[in-house]
N, C-alpha and C positions, 0 to 999 in steps of 0.2 A: 417746154422751151425754157432755157436757162437765162441767166442775166445777159443783157446785151453787152457786146464788146465796145467799150467807149474809148475814143481817142480824144486827147486835148491838143489842139494846135495853137501854140503860143504859150510860153511858160513865164510870162511876166508877173508882175506883182499881184494882179487880180487872180491869176491861177494859183499862185503860191498862198495868198492870204484868204481867198474866198472859195474858188472851185474845188481845189483838192481837199481842204478841210471839210467842206460841205459834203462832198462825196464820201469821205471817210465816215462822217457821222451817219450817213445812210447805209453804210456797209458796202459801198461800191468802190472797187479799185480800178481805175482806168487801166486799159491794157497797153496804152501807148501814150507817150508824150513827145511832141514834135516842137522844135524850136531851132532857129538859125544858130543860136548859141548852144551847141550840143553839150557843152560842159554844164551849163545851167540845167538843161533838160535831164542830164544824168544825175546831177545833185538832187533835184526834186524827185526823180525816180527812186533813188536810194532812200530818201527821207520818207516817201509815201508808199514804197513797195510796188512801184510800177515796173513791170517786167521788160518793156521795150522802149527804146528812145530812137529818135531820128532827127535829122536836120532838114529834111525835105519831105513834106507830106506825100508827094507823088510816089515816093519810093516805099512807103510803109503803110499807107492808109487802106490798102486793099482788104485787110482783114477786119476793119472796123464796121460795126453796125450803125454807129452814130458818132458824131464828133461835136465837141464844144470848140468853137472857133473864138479864140480870145486874142485877137490881133489889134494893133493900133489902127485907127482909121485915118491917121495923118497921111497925106499924099507925099510928104517930104521923105525921100529915101534916107535910110540910115547909113 
C-alpha cells in the first residue's frame, strides 16, 4: 500500500502557514487543494507542488483517501 491520497479543503492561513509546511516536512504532498477562492488554491498548489485544485469539494474529492478540513466555524456567510 502506498501513501494515502490526501486532500485539503480550505486554503486559508492555517493551511498555508501550518498544514502545507508540516506535510512537506513529513514528505507528503497533498493530491488536491479545494477552496472557494480558486486562485488562492492554485497559488498554494504551485508553491507546494500540489497537482490538483478545485473550488467545490463535491466535484473533486472522489479520489481522496483522507481529507484535512480547514474551514472557518463561523456561521456568518462570506
